[in-house]
C-alpha angles and dihedrals in degrees: 000000000000090000092055091049092050094046097043113123124194110229120240126240108254089217105047105010093235123125114294110231136158124261093270134109112244122208107282094022123115118250113237107257091225089058091048091052092046093053094043089054091049090050091050091051093045127096093210139008127228118192116199126193102346132118087204088221094137120067094235090076099027093060089068090056089052089051091051091049092051087055092046092238120164108252123206122187127198112189141126106251131357126327134202090251104044090116091055096049125098087204130026119185118190101203142109108275091224092060100044106035094061088058091064108100111215 
């Protein structure tokens, strides 16, 4: 409800007093350079790239598409609605991730 949104308080870290938040990158935050390097290395080692649940509108995700394209990797995208990289994908599935991913047999 609107009241819950207005009264929401972000908990503080008991150690440093800063805002307590999960190990994710929120919109507008900077991605840790070590994570960027890790993912870039994995993309360079891969033989394809699957993007799940991202519009790729921010550069932090889009840059991995560019890396895959440079390597001429096939790119598949699973996302509801258009993405920044639909024209670069070999396969684009417009479907909820939670419905489609369970159908993949390991």
